[in-house]
Each structure stands twice: as C-alpha cells, then as structure tokens.
N, C-alpha and C positions, 0 to 999 in steps of 0.2 A: 381678914377680907369678908363684908358685909353683914348684916344684922347676926346674930347669933340664932335668931329664930326665925329666921327665913323658912326652915323645912317646917315647923309647926304649924305655921301661921299659912302655908301654904298648903298643907296636908289637912288641915280643916277646911278650907278652901275647897278642897275639891272634892271633900267628902257630903259638906255643904249645898253644892254645886250640880253635882253629880249621885245622891244616894242611892241609886238602884246599882252602882258598878259593883261587880265582886273581886276584878283584876285590872290590876296597870300595868303597864310599862314605863319602865322610868326610864328617861335615855340620858347619860353623860351627869350621872350620879358620882360624881368624884369620891367621896368620902361615905358614900353610902348612907349619908343623913335622910335625905327626903326619905328612901325606900324603909327603912327602919321609923319614921313615923308612922308610914302606910300602912306596915305590917303591923302595926301597934292599934291600930283600928281596924284589925280584923281584914282586913284586903289580903286577897294575893298577888306579889309580885313579883316582876323580871324586869333586871336590870341589863341593861347596854352600855358601858361604860368602856373607852379604850383607854383609858391611863387612867386604875382604879387606885386611892388612894387607903386602900383598907386592907385588912387580909382576905383575900381572895379565895372564899369558897362558902356554898350556900349557906345558911343560917338563920334565925329567926324567921324562917318560912320564907325566903326570900332567895329565887334563883340569880345566878347572875352568870351574864357573858361578857365575855372581853371581846372588844370589837370597837368598830366605828361605824354607829346607826347611822341606814342612807334609805332614802325612799323606796328599796329596793326589799328591804327585809320583813318577811313574813311578820303580820301582827295579828295574834290570837287572842290578847287582851281584850277587854271591855271600853279603855281609855289608856291614851297615851300621853306623857306628862313630860316636863324639861322645868327642871330651876335654871336657871342662866345657862343652856346649855351649849352656849357659843356658837359652833358650827353648826352643830344638828339642831337648831333653833328651827331652819325653813324645812330642815329635811320633817321634822318632827310634823309641821302642817301639812306638808306633802302628800307623806305617807297617811297623814290619819284621811286627807281629805279621798286620797284615790282608795282606800279600804273604808272610808264612808263609816270611819270612827270618830267619837266624841275626842276634842284634844283640848290640851291648857297648859300654855308656855309663858316661863317670864323671861322674855329676853334681857339680854346684859348690851354686851359689847358688839360691833358691829363685823363679823366673821363668816366666811363661808362663800361660796359662788355667788349666791343670791343677794349679798351685801356690796358686790361692785358696783362702781357708782352713786351708792348712797352717802349721801353728805351729813347726815346729821342721825339723832336717835328718834324724833320725830319722822323722818322720812324713812328709818327704818320698821318703826310699828306700822305703814302705810304699807311699804313692800310686802310685808308680812302678812297682812290683810289681805290685799290680793293675791296671794299665794291660794287664799282659801276660796277657790272658786265656787261664786253659787253659793257660798254659806255665809251665813249670818255669824260674823264675829264681833263677838260682846268683850269687852271690857271691865277691869275692875283695878280697882289699887289696892294691895296689903299693907298691912298697919306696920311696915318695914321700914327703916332705913336705907338704903343704895335704890338702885333699880328695884320697883316695885310693882309697876303693871303687869297685869294679868291679862294674854289675850286667850279665848276660848273660844269653843264653839260644842254646842249641847247636842 
C-alpha cells in the first residue's frame, strides 16, 4: 500500500519547509511511521490515531492519543500534519486555520463530510484549498509513487 519511503520523504519535506518548528501533531498515522521519522529528526511528536496498527504506548519520545481527530481538538504543537489522513484531511486544515497554526497534508481518498459532492481528486484538492480561509495554500510534489501532492500553509 503506497510507497514504502513516503514517510521519510514527507518528514524531510516538513523539516525543510518548517525549519523552526519543535513540535508536531501527526494525525491518522496508522503504523506510526511518520511520527518515528519526525522524532528521529529531533522533533517532539504527538499522534492522534483512531485505529492504531502498532503497539499502543509512548515510545521514541512520541506521545500517542487514541481517538478520532476533529477540528475541536486542542492543538498545542507548532505544526499539524497528515500523510494520507483519510477523513481527517479536511479536519486538519480547519483546525489549523482556526488555531492559526501551519499545516501540511498529503491527501489521498475523498472521505469525510467535506468530500461530499466532490467528484474527482482535482476537485478534492480545490475543496481542501478553500477550507484554508484567507491563507495562502502552497503545493509540492513528493518524489513517491501514489498520491504525492502536499498542500501546506506556513
């Protein structure tokens, strides 16, 4: 499922684009791969995951929180990110915009309340951009196979 190096490439992108951040909230990190990559790069990481697919305990300096991420979550970290976060994609953007936090997502499938009525991936990207009210949304392509477009705001 997906490129096996996607977490390394996304973590490198995050470190390069957001060089001053010290803490990251990673949303929907099923196997915990992105969190581990970011922790290896010296960042403090918190993960919110509804269906974790790894042993559930804090490790590698990463704090894990079981549950669904919604726009109502309190975000204390410097940055919110999601690699193929499914239903949480729009929620990340909405929460970050409301909290005035930078964010980065690599959208994949059209899921969640915000995806209703969206017919194609290009339309989904446009819808996600529109959720970042009054923010400049930048775009980057990761050198991975599969869904590789990063939408982000600094």
